[in-house]
C-alpha angles and dihedrals in degrees: 000000000000090000093060091049091056093049092051090052101043101039095074091044092054092044091051091047092050091046091051093050092050091048091050093051092050093047092051092051094052110115128209120239091248094057090047091054091048091050092051092047091051091049091050091051092048100046108023106039 
């Protein structure tokens, strides 16, 4: 019976931790519009001209 009690307590904690890690990774990878335009410009110069 003690085992089920620990699972009930720790499952939401682990789910919250995993969700926070995923959110932090996505937030870090977000680019500003200026950097996106620069990236497109660099690719155009490299492959088109």
